[in-house]
DSSP file (Angstrom, degrees, kcal/mol; ACC not computed):
  #  RESIDUE AA STRUCTURE BP1 BP2  ACC     N-H-->O    O-->H-N    N-H-->O    O-->H-N    TCO  KAPPA ALPHA  PHI   PSI    X-CA   Y-CA   Z-CA
    1    1 A M              0   0    0      0, 0.0     2,-0.2     0, 0.0     0, 0.0   0.000 360.0 360.0 360.0 136.2   93.0   -4.8   65.0
    2    2 A H        -     0   0    0      1,-0.1     0, 0.0     2,-0.0     0, 0.0  -0.536 360.0-100.4 -90.4 156.7   89.9   -2.8   65.3
    3    3 A R     >  -     0   0    0     -2,-0.2     4,-2.1     1,-0.1     3,-0.4  -0.403  34.3-113.5 -68.9 151.9   88.1   -1.9   68.5
    4    4 A P  H  > S+     0   0    0      0, 0.0     4,-2.6     0, 0.0     5,-0.2   0.858 117.3  55.9 -56.6 -36.4   85.0   -4.0   69.3
    5    5 A A  H  > S+     0   0    0      2,-0.2     4,-2.3     1,-0.2     5,-0.1   0.885 107.4  48.9 -64.4 -37.6   82.7   -1.0   68.8
    6    6 A T  H  > S+     0   0    0     -3,-0.4     4,-2.6     2,-0.2     5,-0.2   0.914 111.4  49.2 -67.1 -43.0   84.1   -0.5   65.3
    7    7 A I  H  X S+     0   0    0     -4,-2.1     4,-2.4     2,-0.2    -2,-0.2   0.913 111.9  48.9 -63.5 -42.9   83.6   -4.2   64.5
    8    8 A R  H  X S+     0   0    0     -4,-2.6     4,-2.5     2,-0.2    -2,-0.2   0.919 112.0  49.0 -62.1 -43.9   80.0   -4.1   65.8
    9    9 A L  H  X S+     0   0    0     -4,-2.3     4,-2.6     1,-0.2    -2,-0.2   0.939 113.6  45.1 -61.8 -47.7   79.2   -0.9   63.8
   10   10 A R  H  X S+     0   0    0     -4,-2.6     4,-2.6     2,-0.2    -1,-0.2   0.871 112.2  52.1 -67.4 -35.9   80.6   -2.4   60.6
   11   11 A T  H  X S+     0   0    0     -4,-2.4     4,-2.7    -5,-0.2    -1,-0.2   0.927 111.4  47.4 -63.5 -43.9   78.9   -5.7   61.2
   12   12 A S  H  X S+     0   0    0     -4,-2.5     4,-2.5     2,-0.2    -2,-0.2   0.920 112.5  48.8 -63.9 -44.0   75.6   -3.9   61.7
   13   13 A L  H  X S+     0   0    0     -4,-2.6     4,-2.6     2,-0.2    -2,-0.2   0.932 113.1  47.9 -59.5 -46.6   76.1   -1.7   58.5
   14   14 A F  H  X S+     0   0    0     -4,-2.6     4,-2.7     1,-0.2    -2,-0.2   0.929 112.0  48.3 -61.6 -46.9   77.0   -4.8   56.5
   15   15 A E  H  X S+     0   0    0     -4,-2.7     4,-2.1     1,-0.2    -1,-0.2   0.898 112.7  48.6 -62.9 -40.9   73.9   -6.8   57.8
   16   16 A D  H  X S+     0   0    0     -4,-2.5     4,-1.9     2,-0.2    -1,-0.2   0.915 112.7  48.2 -63.8 -43.2   71.6   -3.8   57.1
   17   17 A A  H  X S+     0   0    0     -4,-2.6     4,-2.6    -5,-0.2    -2,-0.2   0.913 110.1  51.9 -64.3 -43.0   73.0   -3.4   53.6
   18   18 A V  H  X S+     0   0    0     -4,-2.7     4,-2.8     1,-0.2     5,-0.2   0.906 107.9  52.4 -59.8 -42.8   72.7   -7.1   52.8
   19   19 A A  H  X S+     0   0    0     -4,-2.1     4,-1.6     2,-0.2    -1,-0.2   0.909 111.0  46.8 -61.5 -42.4   69.1   -7.1   53.9
   20   20 A I  H  X S+     0   0    0     -4,-1.9     4,-2.4     2,-0.2    -2,-0.2   0.937 113.4  48.3 -64.6 -46.9   68.3   -4.2   51.5
   21   21 A V  H  X S+     0   0    0     -4,-2.6     4,-0.7     1,-0.2    -2,-0.2   0.918 111.8  49.0 -61.7 -44.1   70.2   -5.8   48.6
   22   22 A E  H  < S+     0   0    0     -4,-2.8    -1,-0.2     1,-0.2    -2,-0.2   0.817 116.8  42.5 -68.0 -28.8   68.4   -9.2   49.1
   23   23 A A  H  < S+     0   0    0     -4,-1.6    -1,-0.2    -5,-0.2    -2,-0.2   0.803 128.8  26.1 -83.6 -30.5   65.0   -7.5   49.3
   24   24 A E  H >< S+     0   0    0     -4,-2.4     3,-2.0    -5,-0.2    -2,-0.2   0.012  73.6 130.9-126.1  28.1   65.5   -5.0   46.4
   25   25 A F  T 3< S+     0   0    0     -4,-0.7     4,-0.2     1,-0.3    -1,-0.1   0.756  72.5  59.0 -56.3 -27.5   68.1   -6.6   44.1
   26   26 A A  T 3  S+     0   0    0     -3,-0.2    -1,-0.3     2,-0.1     2,-0.1   0.644  94.0  80.1 -80.9 -13.2   66.0   -6.0   41.0
   27   27 A S  S <  S-     0   0    0     -3,-2.0     2,-1.7     1,-0.1    -3,-0.0  -0.366 101.3 -86.9 -89.3 173.6   65.9   -2.2   41.5
   28   28 A D        +     0   0    0     -2,-0.1     2,-0.3    61,-0.0    -2,-0.1  -0.590  59.4 178.2 -82.3  84.7   68.6    0.2   40.5
   29   29 A L        -     0   0    0     -2,-1.7     2,-0.3    -4,-0.2     3,-0.1  -0.630   8.8-175.1 -92.5 146.8   70.7    0.1   43.7
   30   30 A S     >  -     0   0    0     -2,-0.3     4,-2.4     1,-0.1     5,-0.2  -0.950  37.3-117.1-134.7 158.6   73.9    2.0   44.3
   31   31 A L  H  > S+     0   0    0     -2,-0.3     4,-2.8     1,-0.2     5,-0.2   0.903 117.3  52.2 -59.1 -42.5   76.5    2.1   47.1
   32   32 A D  H  > S+     0   0    0      2,-0.2     4,-2.3     1,-0.2    -1,-0.2   0.914 109.3  49.5 -61.6 -42.8   75.6    5.7   47.8
   33   33 A D  H  > S+     0   0    0      2,-0.2     4,-2.2     1,-0.2    -2,-0.2   0.934 113.3  45.6 -62.1 -47.1   71.9    4.9   48.0
   34   34 A I  H  X S+     0   0    0     -4,-2.4     4,-1.9     2,-0.2    -2,-0.2   0.916 111.2  52.9 -63.7 -43.6   72.5    2.1   50.4
   35   35 A A  H  <>S+     0   0    0     -4,-2.8     5,-2.8     1,-0.2    -1,-0.2   0.921 109.8  48.7 -58.0 -44.8   74.9    4.1   52.5
   36   36 A R  H ><5S+     0   0    0     -4,-2.3     3,-1.2     1,-0.2    -1,-0.2   0.917 111.0  50.7 -61.0 -43.1   72.3    6.9   52.9
   37   37 A R  H 3<5S+     0   0    0     -4,-2.2    -1,-0.2     1,-0.3    -2,-0.2   0.781 112.9  44.3 -70.2 -27.2   69.6    4.4   53.9
   38   38 A V  T 3<5S-     0   0    0     -4,-1.9    -1,-0.3    -5,-0.1    -2,-0.2   0.275 115.9-114.8 -99.0  11.7   71.8    2.8   56.6
   39   39 A A  T < 5S+     0   0    0     -3,-1.2     2,-0.3     1,-0.2    -3,-0.2   0.943  75.6 116.9  57.8  54.4   72.9    6.2   57.8
   40   40 A S      < -     0   0    0     -5,-2.8    -1,-0.2    -6,-0.1     2,-0.2  -0.888  67.1-100.5-140.0 168.4   76.5    5.7   56.9
   41   41 A S     >  -     0   0    0     -2,-0.3     4,-2.1     1,-0.1     5,-0.2  -0.569  35.0-113.9 -86.5 160.6   79.1    7.2   54.6
   42   42 A R  H  > S+     0   0    0      1,-0.2     4,-2.2    -2,-0.2     5,-0.1   0.920 117.6  50.2 -56.4 -45.8   80.0    5.6   51.3
   43   43 A R  H  > S+     0   0    0      1,-0.2     4,-2.4     2,-0.2    -1,-0.2   0.886 107.8  51.8 -65.0 -40.9   83.5    4.8   52.6
   44   44 A Q  H  > S+     0   0    0      1,-0.2     4,-2.3     2,-0.2    -1,-0.2   0.909 111.1  48.1 -63.2 -40.2   82.3    3.3   55.9
   45   45 A L  H  X S+     0   0    0     -4,-2.1     4,-2.6     2,-0.2    -2,-0.2   0.888 109.4  53.0 -68.2 -37.7   80.0    1.0   54.0
   46   46 A Q  H  X S+     0   0    0     -4,-2.2     4,-2.4     2,-0.2    -2,-0.2   0.918 110.2  48.5 -60.8 -42.5   82.9    0.0   51.6
   47   47 A R  H  X S+     0   0    0     -4,-2.4     4,-3.4     2,-0.2     5,-0.4   0.910 109.8  51.9 -63.7 -41.6   85.0   -0.9   54.7
   48   48 A A  H  X>S+     0   0    0     -4,-2.3     4,-2.2     1,-0.2     5,-1.4   0.927 111.2  47.2 -60.9 -44.8   82.1   -2.9   56.1
   49   49 A Y  H  <5S+     0   0    0     -4,-2.6     6,-2.0     3,-0.2     5,-0.5   0.922 117.3  43.5 -61.2 -43.7   81.8   -4.8   52.9
   50   50 A S  H  <5S+     0   0    0     -4,-2.4     4,-0.4     4,-0.2    -2,-0.2   0.951 123.7  31.8 -68.1 -50.8   85.5   -5.4   52.7
   51   51 A E  H  <5S+     0   0    0     -4,-3.4    -3,-0.2    -5,-0.2    -2,-0.2   0.875 132.2  27.0 -81.8 -39.2   86.2   -6.3   56.3
   52   52 A I  T  <5S+     0   0    0     -4,-2.2    -3,-0.2    -5,-0.4    -2,-0.1   0.904 133.7  30.3 -91.0 -47.6   83.0   -8.1   57.4
   53   53 A G  S   <S-     0   0    0     -5,-1.4    -3,-0.2    -4,-0.2    -4,-0.1   0.622  90.2-139.1 -87.3 -13.6   81.7   -9.4   54.1
   54   54 A E  S    S+     0   0    0     -5,-0.5     2,-0.2    -4,-0.4    -4,-0.2   0.880  75.6  74.8  52.9  41.8   85.1   -9.9   52.4
   55   55 A T  S    S-     0   0    0     -6,-2.0     2,-0.3     4,-0.0    -1,-0.2  -0.830  82.3 -99.6-154.7-170.8   83.6   -8.6   49.2
   56   56 A T     >  -     0   0    0     -2,-0.2     4,-2.4    -3,-0.1     5,-0.2  -0.813  32.2-110.8-118.4 165.4   82.5   -5.4   47.6
   57   57 A F  H  > S+     0   0    0     -2,-0.3     4,-2.9     1,-0.2     5,-0.2   0.944 118.9  48.9 -58.3 -48.4   79.0   -4.0   47.2
   58   58 A R  H  > S+     0   0    0      1,-0.2     4,-2.5     2,-0.2    -1,-0.2   0.905 111.6  48.6 -61.6 -43.5   79.0   -4.5   43.4
   59   59 A E  H  > S+     0   0    0      2,-0.2     4,-2.3     1,-0.2    -1,-0.2   0.899 113.0  48.5 -64.2 -39.4   80.2   -8.2   43.8
   60   60 A H  H  X S+     0   0    0     -4,-2.4     4,-2.5     2,-0.2     5,-0.2   0.943 111.9  48.1 -65.4 -48.0   77.5   -8.8   46.4
   61   61 A L  H  X S+     0   0    0     -4,-2.9     4,-2.5     1,-0.2    -2,-0.2   0.922 113.4  48.1 -58.9 -45.0   74.8   -7.3   44.3
   62   62 A T  H  X S+     0   0    0     -4,-2.5     4,-2.9    -5,-0.2     5,-0.2   0.908 110.2  51.5 -63.0 -42.2   75.8   -9.3   41.3
   63   63 A A  H  X S+     0   0    0     -4,-2.3     4,-2.3     2,-0.2     5,-0.2   0.915 111.0  47.7 -62.9 -42.9   76.0  -12.5   43.3
   64   64 A V  H  X S+     0   0    0     -4,-2.5     4,-2.2     2,-0.2     5,-0.2   0.938 114.4  46.9 -63.5 -45.4   72.5  -12.0   44.6
   65   65 A R  H  X S+     0   0    0     -4,-2.5     4,-2.5    -5,-0.2    -2,-0.2   0.916 113.2  47.9 -62.3 -43.3   71.2  -11.2   41.2
   66   66 A M  H  X S+     0   0    0     -4,-2.9     4,-2.1     2,-0.2    -1,-0.2   0.865 110.9  50.5 -69.8 -35.4   72.9  -14.2   39.5
   67   67 A D  H  X S+     0   0    0     -4,-2.3     4,-1.6    -5,-0.2    -1,-0.2   0.919 113.5  45.6 -66.8 -42.1   71.7  -16.6   42.2
   68   68 A R  H  X S+     0   0    0     -4,-2.2     4,-2.5    -5,-0.2    -2,-0.2   0.890 110.6  54.7 -66.7 -38.1   68.1  -15.4   41.8
   69   69 A A  H  X S+     0   0    0     -4,-2.5     4,-2.4     1,-0.2    -2,-0.2   0.906 104.9  53.2 -61.7 -41.3   68.6  -15.6   38.0
   70   70 A A  H  X S+     0   0    0     -4,-2.1     4,-0.6     1,-0.2    -1,-0.2   0.897 109.8  48.8 -61.1 -39.5   69.6  -19.2   38.2
   71   71 A E  H >< S+     0   0    0     -4,-1.6     3,-1.0     1,-0.2     4,-0.3   0.930 112.4  47.9 -63.9 -44.7   66.5  -19.9   40.2
   72   72 A L  H >< S+     0   0    0     -4,-2.5     3,-1.6     1,-0.2    -2,-0.2   0.829 102.2  62.8 -67.8 -31.9   64.3  -18.1   37.6
   73   73 A L  H 3< S+     0   0    0     -4,-2.4    -1,-0.2     1,-0.3    -2,-0.2   0.697  93.4  65.1 -67.5 -16.6   65.9  -19.9   34.7
   74   74 A R  T << S+     0   0    0     -3,-1.0     2,-0.6    -4,-0.6    -1,-0.3   0.661  84.0  91.2 -75.7 -15.7   64.6  -23.2   36.1
   75   75 A I  S X  S-     0   0    0     -3,-1.6     3,-1.2    -4,-0.3     2,-0.2  -0.711  76.0-137.8 -87.2 118.6   61.1  -21.9   35.5
   76   76 A R  B 3  S+a  123   0A   0     46,-0.6    48,-2.0    -2,-0.6     3,-0.1  -0.524  87.2  42.7 -70.3 141.0   59.7  -22.9   32.1
   77   77 A G  T 3  S+     0   0    0      1,-0.3     2,-0.5    46,-0.2    -1,-0.2   0.236  88.0 102.1 106.7 -12.9   57.8  -20.1   30.4
   78   78 A L    <   -     0   0    0     -3,-1.2    -1,-0.3    -6,-0.2     2,-0.1  -0.910  63.0-143.2-103.7 128.0   60.3  -17.3   31.3
   79   79 A T     >  -     0   0    0     -2,-0.5     4,-2.4     1,-0.1     5,-0.2  -0.387  27.6-108.8 -79.3 165.7   62.6  -16.1   28.6
   80   80 A V  H  > S+     0   0    0      1,-0.2     4,-2.7     2,-0.2     5,-0.2   0.885 123.9  54.8 -59.9 -38.0   66.2  -15.1   29.3
   81   81 A R  H  > S+     0   0    0      2,-0.2     4,-2.3     1,-0.2    -1,-0.2   0.924 107.0  49.7 -60.8 -45.1   65.0  -11.5   28.6
   82   82 A D  H  > S+     0   0    0      1,-0.2     4,-2.2     2,-0.2    -2,-0.2   0.926 112.1  47.8 -59.1 -45.6   62.3  -11.9   31.2
   83   83 A V  H  X S+     0   0    0     -4,-2.4     4,-1.5     1,-0.2    -2,-0.2   0.920 108.7  54.3 -62.9 -44.7   64.8  -13.2   33.7
   84   84 A A  H  <>S+     0   0    0     -4,-2.7     5,-2.8     1,-0.2     3,-0.5   0.929 111.2  45.2 -55.2 -47.6   67.2  -10.4   33.0
   85   85 A H  H ><5S+     0   0    0     -4,-2.3     3,-1.2     1,-0.2    -1,-0.2   0.879 109.4  55.7 -65.9 -38.1   64.6   -7.8   33.6
   86   86 A R  H 3<5S+     0   0    0     -4,-2.2    -1,-0.2     1,-0.3    -2,-0.2   0.743 109.1  47.0 -69.6 -22.2   63.4   -9.5   36.8
   87   87 A V  T 3<5S-     0   0    0     -4,-1.5    -1,-0.3    -3,-0.5    -2,-0.2   0.286 128.2 -90.4-104.6  11.7   66.9   -9.4   38.3
   88   88 A G  T < 5S+     0   0    0     -3,-1.2     2,-0.5     1,-0.3    -3,-0.2   0.610  81.4 128.8 101.9  12.3   67.6   -5.8   37.5
   89   89 A Y      < -     0   0    0     -5,-2.8    -1,-0.3    -6,-0.2    -2,-0.1  -0.884  35.3-169.8-103.7 129.8   69.2   -5.8   34.1
   90   90 A R  S    S+     0   0    0     -2,-0.5    -1,-0.1     1,-0.2    -5,-0.1   0.818  79.6  53.6 -80.3 -33.1   67.8   -3.5   31.4
   91   91 A Q     >  -     0   0    0      1,-0.1     4,-2.0    -7,-0.1     3,-0.5  -0.908  69.5-154.1-108.9 117.3   69.9   -5.1   28.6
   92   92 A P  H  > S+     0   0    0      0, 0.0     4,-2.9     0, 0.0     5,-0.2   0.834  96.8  58.1 -57.1 -32.9   69.7   -8.9   28.2
   93   93 A A  H  > S+     0   0    0      2,-0.2     4,-2.1     1,-0.2     5,-0.2   0.896 106.0  48.2 -65.9 -38.8   73.2   -8.9   26.6
   94   94 A Q  H  > S+     0   0    0     -3,-0.5     4,-2.4     2,-0.2    -1,-0.2   0.917 112.7  49.4 -64.4 -42.6   74.7   -7.3   29.8
   95   95 A F  H  X S+     0   0    0     -4,-2.0     4,-3.0     2,-0.2     5,-0.2   0.937 109.9  50.2 -59.8 -48.6   72.8   -9.9   31.9
   96   96 A A  H  X S+     0   0    0     -4,-2.9     4,-2.5     1,-0.2    -1,-0.2   0.894 111.0  49.3 -60.7 -40.9   74.1  -12.8   29.8
   97   97 A K  H  X S+     0   0    0     -4,-2.1     4,-2.2     2,-0.2    -1,-0.2   0.924 113.7  45.5 -64.2 -44.6   77.7  -11.5   30.1
   98   98 A A  H  X S+     0   0    0     -4,-2.4     4,-2.3     2,-0.2    -2,-0.2   0.900 113.3  50.2 -65.6 -40.8   77.4  -11.2   33.8
   99   99 A F  H  X S+     0   0    0     -4,-3.0     4,-3.3     2,-0.2     6,-0.5   0.922 111.2  48.5 -63.1 -44.8   75.7  -14.6   34.2
  100  100 A R  H  X S+     0   0    0     -4,-2.5     4,-2.0    -5,-0.2    -1,-0.2   0.906 112.6  48.7 -62.2 -42.3   78.4  -16.3   32.1
  101  101 A R  H  < S+     0   0    0     -4,-2.2    -1,-0.2    -5,-0.2    -2,-0.2   0.895 118.7  39.5 -64.6 -39.9   81.1  -14.6   34.2
  102  102 A H  H  < S+     0   0    0     -4,-2.3    -2,-0.2    -5,-0.2    -3,-0.2   0.918 130.4  24.7 -78.3 -45.0   79.5  -15.6   37.5
  103  103 A H  H  < S-     0   0    0     -4,-3.3    -3,-0.2     2,-0.3    -2,-0.2   0.578  96.9-124.4-100.5 -12.0   78.3  -19.2   36.6
  104  104 A G  S  < S+     0   0    0     -4,-2.0     2,-0.3    -5,-0.5    -4,-0.2   0.651  83.6  77.2  78.7  14.0   80.7  -20.1   33.8
  105  105 A I  S    S-     0   0    0     -6,-0.5    -2,-0.3    -5,-0.0    -1,-0.2  -0.990  87.0-100.6-153.5 147.9   77.9  -20.9   31.4
  106  106 A A     >  -     0   0    0     -2,-0.3     4,-2.7     1,-0.1     5,-0.2  -0.389  35.6-117.1 -68.3 149.1   75.5  -18.8   29.3
  107  107 A P  H  > S+     0   0    0      0, 0.0     4,-2.3     0, 0.0     5,-0.2   0.892 115.4  49.4 -55.3 -42.8   72.0  -18.5   30.7
  108  108 A S  H  > S+     0   0    0      1,-0.2     4,-2.4     2,-0.2     5,-0.1   0.878 112.9  47.2 -66.9 -36.4   70.4  -20.3   27.7
  109  109 A D  H  > S+     0   0    0      2,-0.2     4,-1.6     1,-0.2    -1,-0.2   0.874 108.8  55.3 -70.6 -37.1   72.9  -23.2   28.1
  110  110 A Y  H  < S+     0   0    0     -4,-2.7     4,-0.4     1,-0.2     6,-0.4   0.942 113.2  41.7 -58.3 -48.4   72.3  -23.3   31.9
  111  111 A R  H >< S+     0   0    0     -4,-2.3     3,-1.3     1,-0.2    -2,-0.2   0.923 114.2  51.6 -65.3 -44.4   68.6  -23.8   31.2
  112  112 A A  H 3< S+     0   0    0     -4,-2.4    -1,-0.2     1,-0.3    -2,-0.2   0.711  89.2  79.5 -68.5 -21.1   69.1  -26.2   28.4
  113  113 A S  T 3< S-     0   0    0     -4,-1.6     2,-0.3    -3,-0.2    -1,-0.3   0.772  82.9-153.7 -61.6 -24.3   71.5  -28.4   30.4
  114  114 A G  S X  S+     0   0    0     -3,-1.3     3,-1.1    -4,-0.4    -1,-0.2   0.097  71.4  97.3  78.6 -28.1   68.4  -29.9   32.0
  115  115 A R  T 3  S+     0   0    0     -2,-0.3    -1,-0.1     1,-0.3    -4,-0.1   0.657  84.3  51.3 -70.6 -11.9   70.2  -30.9   35.2
  116  116 A F  T 3  S+     0   0    0     -6,-0.4     2,-0.6    -5,-0.2    -1,-0.3   0.538  92.9  86.5 -99.5  -8.4   68.9  -27.7   36.8
  117  117 A T    <   -     0   0    0     -3,-1.1   -42,-0.1    -6,-0.1   -43,-0.0  -0.829  69.2-144.5-100.8 121.3   65.3  -28.2   35.9
  118  118 A R    >   -     0   0    0     -2,-0.6     3,-1.8   -44,-0.1    -2,-0.1  -0.576  19.0-127.3 -76.5 143.9   63.2  -30.2   38.3
  119  119 A P  T 3  S+     0   0    0      0, 0.0    -1,-0.1     0, 0.0    -2,-0.0   0.816 111.3  48.6 -61.8 -28.9   60.5  -32.3   36.5
  120  120 A D  T 3  S+     0   0    0      2,-0.0    -2,-0.0    -3,-0.0    -3,-0.0   0.250  79.9 135.7 -95.6  13.2   57.9  -30.8   38.7
  121  121 A A    <   -     0   0    0     -3,-1.8   -45,-0.1     1,-0.1     2,-0.0  -0.386  57.7-117.0 -63.1 134.9   59.0  -27.2   38.2
  122  122 A P        -     0   0    0      0, 0.0   -46,-0.6     0, 0.0     2,-0.4  -0.332  16.9-128.1 -72.4 153.1   56.0  -25.0   37.6
  123  123 A T  B     -a   76   0A   0    -48,-0.2   -46,-0.2   -46,-0.1   -48,-0.0  -0.833  21.2-156.5 -96.4 142.2   55.5  -23.1   34.4
  124  124 A V        -     0   0    0    -48,-2.0     3,-0.1    -2,-0.4     4,-0.0  -0.978  15.4-125.2-123.3 123.5   54.8  -19.4   34.8
  125  125 A P    >   -     0   0    0      0, 0.0     3,-1.8     0, 0.0   -47,-0.0  -0.300  43.6 -85.2 -63.6 150.7   53.0  -17.4   32.1
  126  126 A R  T 3  S+     0   0    0      1,-0.3     3,-0.1   -48,-0.0   -48,-0.1  -0.235 114.6  23.8 -54.6 140.0   54.8  -14.4   30.7
  127  127 A G  T 3  S+     0   0    0      1,-0.3     2,-0.4    -3,-0.1    -1,-0.3   0.399  88.0 132.5  84.8  -4.0   54.3  -11.2   32.8
  128  128 A T    <   -     0   0    0     -3,-1.8    -1,-0.3     1,-0.1     2,-0.2  -0.677  59.1-121.1 -84.0 134.2   53.5  -13.1   36.0
  129  129 A A        -     0   0    0     -2,-0.4     2,-0.5    -3,-0.1    -1,-0.1  -0.487  19.8-152.2 -73.3 140.7   55.4  -11.9   39.0
  130  130 A V              0   0    0     -2,-0.2   -58,-0.0     1,-0.1    -1,-0.0  -0.974 360.0 360.0-115.0 123.3   57.6  -14.4   40.7
  131  131 A A              0   0    0     -2,-0.5    -1,-0.1     0, 0.0    -2,-0.0   0.470 360.0 360.0 -78.7 360.0   58.1  -13.8   44.4
């Protein structure tokens, strides 16, 4: 059992790291970068992810990216390549592999299934930023 001060510190580190990942998931984030930004060591942040978040930094980053990708795939007018780039993948093939691993279906099949697309979903022209 950890001391309450340790638990508070790790909770704070985890929450700060989560906020950064959720705001900047599309950029090239690393555990070392996040640790530096939350004024922590790499190991302390790993412990915070493990004990408080019950995950790892990489798993968390991937989950955030894949959830956002699923949202973007609902938008007609964005290609899978566009979505891959918007969620931080340089290579669409890497993105497709990660998406398939996370969601159990290929990005193109996810979009084509239709059950994820609302009839009133907006179309977005290529190159338009999606907030």
